Biopython code that builds the backbone (N, CA, C, O; Angstrom):
import numpy as np
from Bio.PDB.StructureBuilder import StructureBuilder

atoms = [
    (1, "MET", "N", (21.093, -11.797, 43.645)),
    (1, "MET", "CA", (21.766, -12.562, 42.722)),
    (1, "MET", "C", (20.896, -13.546, 42.046)),
    (1, "MET", "O", (20.989, -13.687, 40.827)),
    (2, "ILE", "N", (19.989, -14.294, 42.799)),
    (2, "ILE", "CA", (19.127, -15.275, 42.308)),
    (2, "ILE", "C", (18.172, -14.488, 41.296)),
    (2, "ILE", "O", (17.827, -15.105, 40.288)),
    (3, "LEU", "N", (17.735, -13.236, 41.467)),
    (3, "LEU", "CA", (16.899, -12.465, 40.648)),
    (3, "LEU", "C", (17.438, -12.323, 39.316)),
    (3, "LEU", "O", (16.760, -12.481, 38.301)),
    (4, "LEU", "N", (18.714, -12.010, 39.330)),
    (4, "LEU", "CA", (19.492, -11.832, 38.038)),
    (4, "LEU", "C", (19.746, -13.094, 37.194)),
    (4, "LEU", "O", (19.786, -13.125, 35.964)),
    (5, "ARG", "N", (19.907, -14.093, 38.005)),
    (5, "ARG", "CA", (19.901, -15.368, 37.346)),
    (5, "ARG", "C", (18.591, -15.800, 36.713)),
    (5, "ARG", "O", (18.533, -16.166, 35.539)),
    (6, "ASP", "N", (17.635, -15.752, 37.448)),
    (6, "ASP", "CA", (16.337, -15.960, 36.875)),
    (6, "ASP", "C", (15.966, -15.108, 35.759)),
    (6, "ASP", "O", (15.294, -15.563, 34.833)),
    (7, "PHE", "N", (16.328, -14.002, 35.783)),
    (7, "PHE", "CA", (16.037, -13.065, 34.609)),
    (7, "PHE", "C", (16.757, -13.553, 33.449)),
    (7, "PHE", "O", (16.155, -13.701, 32.385)),
    (8, "ALA", "N", (18.148, -13.851, 33.571)),
    (8, "ALA", "CA", (18.896, -14.346, 32.434)),
    (8, "ALA", "C", (18.425, -15.734, 31.935)),
    (8, "ALA", "O", (18.562, -16.038, 30.750)),
    (9, "LEU", "N", (17.883, -16.559, 32.816)),
    (9, "LEU", "CA", (17.489, -17.876, 32.390)),
    (9, "LEU", "C", (16.043, -17.978, 31.824)),
    (9, "LEU", "O", (15.741, -18.908, 31.076)),
    (10, "TYR", "N", (15.173, -17.040, 32.178)),
    (10, "TYR", "CA", (13.716, -17.269, 31.863)),
    (10, "TYR", "C", (13.166, -16.072, 30.974)),
    (10, "TYR", "O", (12.460, -16.229, 29.978)),
    (11, "VAL", "N", (13.585, -14.880, 31.472)),
    (11, "VAL", "CA", (12.906, -13.767, 30.894)),
    (11, "VAL", "C", (13.626, -13.271, 29.637)),
    (11, "VAL", "O", (12.932, -12.931, 28.679)),
    (12, "LEU", "N", (15.002, -13.199, 29.558)),
    (12, "LEU", "CA", (15.807, -12.737, 28.550)),
    (12, "LEU", "C", (15.647, -13.714, 27.407)),
    (12, "LEU", "O", (15.539, -13.160, 26.314)),
    (13, "PRO", "N", (15.606, -15.098, 27.397)),
    (13, "PRO", "CA", (15.191, -15.815, 26.155)),
    (13, "PRO", "C", (13.947, -15.590, 25.566)),
    (13, "PRO", "O", (13.799, -15.641, 24.345)),
    (14, "VAL", "N", (12.931, -15.313, 26.443)),
    (14, "VAL", "CA", (11.508, -15.019, 26.026)),
    (14, "VAL", "C", (11.541, -13.651, 25.231)),
    (14, "VAL", "O", (10.928, -13.540, 24.170)),
    (15, "LEU", "N", (12.264, -12.628, 25.768)),
    (15, "LEU", "CA", (12.245, -11.427, 25.163)),
    (15, "LEU", "C", (13.010, -11.506, 23.797)),
    (15, "LEU", "O", (12.567, -10.908, 22.816)),
    (16, "ILE", "N", (14.181, -12.260, 23.738)),
    (16, "ILE", "CA", (14.828, -12.446, 22.383)),
    (16, "ILE", "C", (13.873, -13.205, 21.377)),
    (16, "ILE", "O", (13.776, -12.810, 20.215)),
    (17, "ALA", "N", (13.239, -14.189, 21.794)),
    (17, "ALA", "CA", (12.394, -14.890, 20.883)),
    (17, "ALA", "C", (11.241, -14.099, 20.457)),
    (17, "ALA", "O", (10.860, -14.214, 19.293)),
    (18, "LEU", "N", (10.579, -13.225, 21.349)),
    (18, "LEU", "CA", (9.588, -12.317, 20.971)),
    (18, "LEU", "C", (10.102, -11.396, 19.971)),
    (18, "LEU", "O", (9.406, -11.180, 18.979)),
    (19, "GLY", "N", (11.248, -10.815, 20.102)),
    (19, "GLY", "CA", (11.803, -9.951, 19.128)),
    (19, "GLY", "C", (11.970, -10.651, 17.815)),
    (19, "GLY", "O", (11.618, -10.097, 16.773)),
    (20, "GLY", "N", (12.511, -11.883, 17.828)),
    (20, "GLY", "CA", (12.714, -12.596, 16.422)),
    (20, "GLY", "C", (11.231, -12.770, 15.705)),
    (20, "GLY", "O", (11.043, -12.573, 14.505)),
    (21, "TRP", "N", (10.328, -13.127, 16.543)),
    (21, "TRP", "CA", (8.931, -13.275, 15.986)),
    (21, "TRP", "C", (8.391, -11.973, 15.361)),
    (21, "TRP", "O", (7.891, -11.955, 14.236)),
    (22, "LEU", "N", (8.519, -10.855, 16.169)),
    (22, "LEU", "CA", (8.006, -9.645, 15.660)),
    (22, "LEU", "C", (8.895, -9.129, 14.390)),
    (22, "LEU", "O", (8.329, -8.437, 13.543)),
    (23, "HIS", "N", (10.180, -9.431, 14.254)),
    (23, "HIS", "CA", (10.952, -9.200, 13.104)),
    (23, "HIS", "C", (10.362, -9.924, 11.870)),
    (23, "HIS", "O", (10.153, -9.379, 10.786)),
    (24, "ALA", "N", (10.109, -11.280, 12.186)),
    (24, "ALA", "CA", (9.568, -12.112, 11.075)),
    (24, "ALA", "C", (8.418, -11.696, 10.521)),
    (24, "ALA", "O", (8.193, -11.730, 9.311)),
    (25, "PHE", "N", (7.497, -11.208, 11.547)),
    (25, "PHE", "CA", (6.084, -10.790, 10.994)),
    (25, "PHE", "C", (6.229, -9.475, 10.180)),
    (25, "PHE", "O", (5.580, -9.294, 9.150)),
    (26, "SER", "N", (7.080, -8.590, 10.664)),
    (26, "SER", "CA", (7.402, -7.348, 9.951)),
    (26, "SER", "C", (7.838, -7.573, 8.509)),
    (26, "SER", "O", (7.351, -6.963, 7.556)),
    (27, "LEU", "N", (8.828, -8.531, 8.420)),
    (27, "LEU", "CA", (9.360, -8.926, 6.983)),
    (27, "LEU", "C", (8.188, -9.537, 6.291)),
    (27, "LEU", "O", (8.037, -9.244, 5.105)),
    (28, "ARG", "N", (7.365, -10.318, 6.840)),
    (28, "ARG", "CA", (6.294, -10.976, 6.064)),
    (28, "ARG", "C", (5.235, -9.792, 5.674)),
    (28, "ARG", "O", (4.720, -9.773, 4.557)),
    (29, "LYS", "N", (5.022, -9.069, 6.401)),
    (29, "LYS", "CA", (4.028, -7.889, 6.035)),
    (29, "LYS", "C", (4.713, -6.955, 4.937)),
    (29, "LYS", "O", (4.058, -6.437, 4.031)),
    (30, "GLN", "N", (5.925, -6.806, 5.078)),
    (30, "GLN", "CA", (6.592, -5.982, 3.920)),
    (30, "GLN", "C", (6.622, -6.714, 2.557)),
    (30, "GLN", "O", (6.559, -6.073, 1.508)),
    (31, "ALA", "N", (6.725, -8.135, 2.581)),
    (31, "ALA", "CA", (6.792, -8.798, 1.454)),
    (31, "ALA", "C", (5.447, -8.914, 0.825)),
    (31, "ALA", "O", (5.333, -8.982, -0.399)),
    (32, "ARG", "N", (4.358, -8.940, 1.685)),
    (32, "ARG", "CA", (2.961, -8.950, 1.264)),
    (32, "ARG", "C", (2.727, -7.652, 0.485)),
    (32, "ARG", "O", (2.178, -7.684, -0.616)),
    (33, "ARG", "N", (3.142, -6.509, 1.051)),
    (33, "ARG", "CA", (2.863, -5.279, 0.429)),
    (33, "ARG", "C", (3.607, -5.084, -0.921)),
    (33, "ARG", "O", (3.077, -4.525, -1.881)),
    (34, "SER", "N", (4.803, -5.556, -0.930)),
    (34, "SER", "CA", (5.501, -5.472, -2.361)),
    (34, "SER", "C", (4.863, -6.413, -3.436)),
    (34, "SER", "O", (4.756, -6.118, -4.627)),
    (35, "CYS", "N", (4.465, -7.548, -2.878)),
    (35, "CYS", "CA", (3.819, -8.525, -3.906)),
    (35, "CYS", "C", (2.396, -8.038, -4.276)),
    (35, "CYS", "O", (1.960, -8.228, -5.411)),
    (36, "ALA", "N", (1.692, -7.426, -3.345)),
    (36, "ALA", "CA", (0.364, -6.821, -3.769)),
    (36, "ALA", "C", (0.576, -5.694, -4.646)),
    (36, "ALA", "O", (-0.227, -5.454, -5.547)),
    (37, "HIS", "N", (1.668, -4.939, -4.435)),
    (37, "HIS", "CA", (1.886, -3.749, -5.254)),
    (37, "HIS", "C", (2.103, -4.062, -6.736)),
    (37, "HIS", "O", (1.628, -3.371, -7.637)),
    (38, "SER", "N", (2.926, -5.255, -6.942)),
    (38, "SER", "CA", (3.342, -5.629, -8.237)),
    (38, "SER", "C", (2.209, -6.346, -8.956)),
    (38, "SER", "O", (2.207, -6.400, -10.185)),
    (39, "SER", "N", (1.309, -6.861, -8.270)),
    (39, "SER", "CA", (0.074, -7.617, -8.877)),
    (39, "SER", "C", (-1.145, -6.699, -9.175)),
    (39, "SER", "O", (-2.087, -7.166, -9.815)),
    (40, "ARG", "N", (-1.165, -5.434, -8.745)),
    (40, "ARG", "CA", (-2.245, -4.647, -8.811)),
    (40, "ARG", "C", (-2.579, -4.427, -10.320)),
    (40, "ARG", "O", (-3.754, -4.506, -10.679)),
    (41, "ALA", "N", (-1.628, -4.165, -11.179)),
    (41, "ALA", "CA", (-1.832, -3.940, -12.545)),
    (41, "ALA", "C", (-2.475, -5.189, -13.168)),
    (41, "ALA", "O", (-3.376, -5.064, -13.997)),
    (42, "GLN", "N", (-2.041, -6.338, -12.794)),
    (42, "GLN", "CA", (-2.663, -7.534, -13.358)),
    (42, "GLN", "C", (-4.052, -7.707, -12.923)),
    (42, "GLN", "O", (-4.903, -8.084, -13.729)),
    (43, "ILE", "N", (-4.355, -7.438, -11.608)),
    (43, "ILE", "CA", (-5.624, -7.570, -11.027)),
    (43, "ILE", "C", (-6.637, -6.677, -11.710)),
    (43, "ILE", "O", (-7.806, -7.032, -11.857)),
    (44, "ALA", "N", (-6.124, -5.398, -12.163)),
    (44, "ALA", "CA", (-7.065, -4.502, -12.673)),
    (44, "ALA", "C", (-7.538, -4.926, -14.052)),
    (44, "ALA", "O", (-8.583, -4.441, -14.487)),
    (45, "LEU", "N", (-6.838, -5.800, -14.771)),
    (45, "LEU", "CA", (-7.246, -6.281, -16.030)),
    (45, "LEU", "C", (-8.400, -7.318, -15.931)),
    (45, "LEU", "O", (-8.289, -8.239, -15.121)),
    (46, "THR", "N", (-9.429, -7.219, -16.665)),
    (46, "THR", "CA", (-10.541, -8.274, -16.642)),
    (46, "THR", "C", (-9.948, -9.497, -17.274)),
    (46, "THR", "O", (-9.009, -9.353, -18.058)),
    (47, "PRO", "N", (-10.417, -10.687, -16.998)),
    (47, "PRO", "CA", (-9.993, -11.856, -17.637)),
    (47, "PRO", "C", (-9.980, -11.826, -19.081)),
    (47, "PRO", "O", (-9.045, -12.398, -19.640)),
    (48, "ARG", "N", (-10.901, -11.227, -19.805)),
    (48, "ARG", "CA", (-10.937, -11.010, -21.233)),
    (48, "ARG", "C", (-9.852, -10.175, -21.663)),
    (48, "ARG", "O", (-9.188, -10.505, -22.646)),
    (49, "ARG", "N", (-9.587, -9.029, -20.964)),
    (49, "ARG", "CA", (-8.502, -8.199, -21.536)),
    (49, "ARG", "C", (-7.077, -8.782, -21.182)),
    (49, "ARG", "O", (-6.097, -8.481, -21.863)),
    (50, "ALA", "N", (-6.997, -9.611, -20.111)),
    (50, "ALA", "CA", (-5.809, -10.278, -19.953)),
    (50, "ALA", "C", (-5.475, -11.360, -20.939)),
    (50, "ALA", "O", (-4.310, -11.556, -21.284)),
    (51, "MET", "N", (-6.571, -12.126, -21.436)),
    (51, "MET", "CA", (-6.531, -13.010, -22.464)),
    (51, "MET", "C", (-5.956, -12.453, -23.793)),
    (51, "MET", "O", (-5.037, -12.941, -24.451)),
    (52, "GLU", "N", (-6.658, -11.365, -24.052)),
    (52, "GLU", "CA", (-6.375, -10.558, -25.318)),
    (52, "GLU", "C", (-4.865, -10.092, -25.234)),
    (52, "GLU", "O", (-4.122, -10.254, -26.202)),
    (53, "ARG", "N", (-4.431, -9.521, -24.081)),
    (53, "ARG", "CA", (-3.095, -9.062, -23.957)),
    (53, "ARG", "C", (-2.161, -10.276, -24.295)),
    (53, "ARG", "O", (-1.252, -10.189, -25.120)),
    (54, "THR", "N", (-2.457, -11.417, -23.590)),
    (54, "THR", "CA", (-1.528, -12.599, -23.753)),
    (54, "THR", "C", (-1.551, -12.960, -25.255)),
    (54, "THR", "O", (-0.459, -13.177, -25.780)),
    (55, "LEU", "N", (-2.557, -13.039, -25.933)),
    (55, "LEU", "CA", (-2.613, -13.399, -27.276)),
    (55, "LEU", "C", (-1.841, -12.451, -28.117)),
    (55, "LEU", "O", (-1.103, -12.887, -29.001)),
    (56, "THR", "N", (-1.974, -11.115, -27.883)),
    (56, "THR", "CA", (-1.224, -10.039, -28.616)),
    (56, "THR", "C", (0.210, -10.365, -28.440)),
    (56, "THR", "O", (0.923, -10.362, -29.443)),
    (57, "VAL", "N", (0.724, -10.650, -27.258)),
    (57, "VAL", "CA", (2.064, -10.758, -26.986)),
    (57, "VAL", "C", (2.569, -12.152, -27.765)),
    (57, "VAL", "O", (3.645, -12.239, -28.356)),
    (58, "ARG", "N", (1.662, -13.137, -27.657)),
    (58, "ARG", "CA", (2.113, -14.341, -28.472)),
    (58, "ARG", "C", (2.202, -14.156, -29.947)),
    (58, "ARG", "O", (3.068, -14.661, -30.661)),
    (59, "ARG", "N", (1.159, -13.331, -30.366)),
    (59, "ARG", "CA", (1.276, -13.125, -31.960)),
    (59, "ARG", "C", (2.426, -12.352, -32.203)),
    (59, "ARG", "O", (3.051, -12.652, -33.221)),
    (60, "ASN", "N", (2.906, -11.322, -31.434)),
    (60, "ASN", "CA", (3.922, -10.601, -31.813)),
    (60, "ASN", "C", (5.349, -11.285, -31.625)),
    (60, "ASN", "O", (6.329, -10.840, -32.222)),
    (61, "LYS", "N", (5.424, -12.326, -30.816)),
    (61, "LYS", "CA", (6.561, -13.209, -30.756)),
    (61, "LYS", "C", (6.571, -14.126, -32.057)),
    (61, "LYS", "O", (7.627, -14.382, -32.635)),
    (62, "MET", "N", (5.456, -14.562, -32.444)),
    (62, "MET", "CA", (5.416, -15.510, -33.513)),
    (62, "MET", "C", (5.660, -14.724, -34.823)),
    (62, "MET", "O", (6.287, -15.255, -35.740)),
    (63, "ALA", "N", (5.161, -13.431, -34.927)),
    (63, "ALA", "CA", (5.571, -12.752, -36.031)),
    (63, "ALA", "C", (7.089, -12.458, -36.123)),
    (63, "ALA", "O", (7.669, -12.447, -37.208)),
    (64, "HIS", "N", (7.699, -12.224, -34.965)),
    (64, "HIS", "CA", (9.080, -11.962, -34.881)),
    (64, "HIS", "C", (9.909, -13.146, -35.187)),
    (64, "HIS", "O", (11.000, -13.025, -35.744)),
    (65, "ASN", "N", (9.415, -14.298, -34.832)),
    (65, "ASN", "CA", (10.180, -15.608, -35.173)),
    (65, "ASN", "C", (9.911, -15.903, -36.667)),
    (65, "ASN", "O", (10.787, -16.439, -37.345)),
    (66, "LEU", "N", (8.798, -15.585, -37.153)),
    (66, "LEU", "CA", (8.567, -15.924, -38.637)),
    (66, "LEU", "C", (9.535, -14.973, -39.582)),
    (66, "LEU", "O", (10.092, -15.382, -40.600)),
    (67, "ASP", "N", (9.632, -13.642, -39.065)),
    (67, "ASP", "CA", (10.540, -12.730, -39.769)),
    (67, "ASP", "C", (12.079, -13.149, -39.827)),
    (67, "ASP", "O", (12.807, -12.977, -40.805)),
    (68, "GLU", "N", (12.460, -13.742, -38.584)),
    (68, "GLU", "CA", (13.855, -14.258, -38.444)),
    (68, "GLU", "C", (13.981, -15.522, -39.293)),
    (68, "GLU", "O", (15.028, -15.710, -39.913)),
    (69, "LEU", "N", (12.992, -16.385, -39.357)),
    (69, "LEU", "CA", (13.043, -17.514, -40.135)),
    (69, "LEU", "C", (13.102, -17.237, -41.697)),
    (69, "LEU", "O", (13.820, -17.878, -42.465)),
    (70, "ASN", "N", (12.303, -16.255, -42.051)),
    (70, "ASN", "CA", (12.337, -15.802, -43.529)),
    (70, "ASN", "C", (13.632, -15.146, -43.903)),
    (70, "ASN", "O", (14.141, -15.296, -45.014)),
    (71, "SER", "N", (14.168, -14.394, -42.920)),
    (71, "SER", "CA", (15.499, -13.724, -43.221)),
    (71, "SER", "C", (16.594, -14.793, -43.468)),
    (71, "SER", "O", (17.381, -14.762, -44.414)),
    (72, "SER", "N", (16.547, -15.764, -42.481)),
    (72, "SER", "CA", (17.667, -16.783, -42.483)),
    (72, "SER", "C", (17.369, -17.595, -43.775)),
    (72, "SER", "O", (18.380, -17.970, -44.369)),
    (73, "VAL", "N", (16.228, -17.921, -44.297)),
    (73, "VAL", "CA", (16.077, -18.636, -45.410)),
    (73, "VAL", "C", (16.491, -17.911, -46.671)),
    (73, "VAL", "O", (17.090, -18.498, -47.572)),
    (74, "ALA", "N", (16.141, -16.524, -46.735)),
    (74, "ALA", "CA", (16.618, -15.673, -47.675)),
    (74, "ALA", "C", (18.163, -15.622, -47.743)),
    (74, "ALA", "O", (18.724, -15.637, -48.839)),
    (75, "THR", "N", (18.809, -15.565, -46.664)),
    (75, "THR", "CA", (20.224, -15.483, -46.730)),
    (75, "THR", "C", (20.805, -16.873, -47.094)),
    (75, "THR", "O", (21.853, -16.923, -47.737)),
    (76, "ARG", "N", (20.176, -17.981, -46.715)),
    (76, "ARG", "CA", (20.666, -19.272, -47.127)),
    (76, "ARG", "C", (20.544, -19.375, -48.771)),
    (76, "ARG", "O", (21.451, -19.774, -49.502)),
    (77, "ASP", "N", (19.361, -18.976, -49.162)),
    (77, "ASP", "CA", (19.123, -18.988, -50.757)),
    (77, "ASP", "C", (20.134, -18.128, -51.386)),
    (77, "ASP", "O", (20.714, -18.509, -52.403)),
    (78, "SER", "N", (20.395, -16.932, -50.815)),
    (78, "SER", "CA", (21.459, -16.043, -51.638)),
    (78, "SER", "C", (22.840, -16.662, -51.577)),
    (78, "SER", "O", (23.622, -16.564, -52.523)),
    (79, "GLU", "N", (23.118, -17.273, -50.502)),
    (79, "GLU", "CA", (24.462, -17.849, -50.409)),
    (79, "GLU", "C", (24.567, -19.143, -51.265)),
    (79, "GLU", "O", (25.669, -19.489, -51.691)),
    (80, "THR", "N", (23.543, -19.802, -51.504)),
    (80, "THR", "CA", (23.433, -20.983, -52.460)),
    (80, "THR", "C", (23.502, -20.607, -53.761)),
    (80, "THR", "O", (24.212, -21.259, -54.526)),
    (81, "SER", "N", (22.846, -19.606, -54.170)),
    (81, "SER", "CA", (22.905, -19.195, -55.642)),
    (81, "SER", "C", (24.241, -18.502, -55.823)),
    (81, "SER", "O", (24.773, -18.609, -56.927)),
    (82, "ALA", "N", (24.843, -17.811, -54.885)),
    (82, "ALA", "CA", (26.250, -17.184, -55.089)),
    (82, "ALA", "C", (27.228, -18.402, -55.454)),
    (82, "ALA", "O", (28.026, -18.309, -56.386)),
    (83, "LEU", "N", (27.116, -19.523, -54.677)),
    (83, "LEU", "CA", (28.009, -20.587, -54.979)),
    (83, "LEU", "C", (27.869, -21.343, -56.311)),
    (83, "LEU", "O", (28.795, -21.977, -56.817)),
    (84, "GLN", "N", (26.690, -21.230, -56.816)),
    (84, "GLN", "CA", (26.481, -22.012, -58.027)),
    (84, "GLN", "C", (26.902, -21.144, -59.110)),
    (84, "GLN", "O", (26.841, -21.536, -60.275)),
]
sb = StructureBuilder()
sb.init_structure("model")
sb.init_model(0)
sb.init_chain("A")
sb.init_seg("    ")
for serial, (resi, resn, name, xyz) in enumerate(atoms, 1):
    if name == "N":
        sb.init_residue(resn, " ", resi, " ")
    sb.init_atom(name, np.array(xyz, "f"), 0.0, 1.0, " ", f" {name:<3s}", serial, name[0])
structure = sb.get_structure()
């Protein structure tokens, strides 16, 4: 009976804590793998190519915004001339 009580008081909590730590480490390893997998494409780019890619994306966004601005100005001008 004393052996069962000692097991319940000392060994069982250690086993449960050990299982929790193992589970936490497996989740951490899994998260590292998924993070490394998503960043491999970015690592493959050299800094120069990454900068060129960033600049291209920004130029495209600026061109799109400029087109929207020009179309809104043209719409406003046509509405103004229609009212006169």
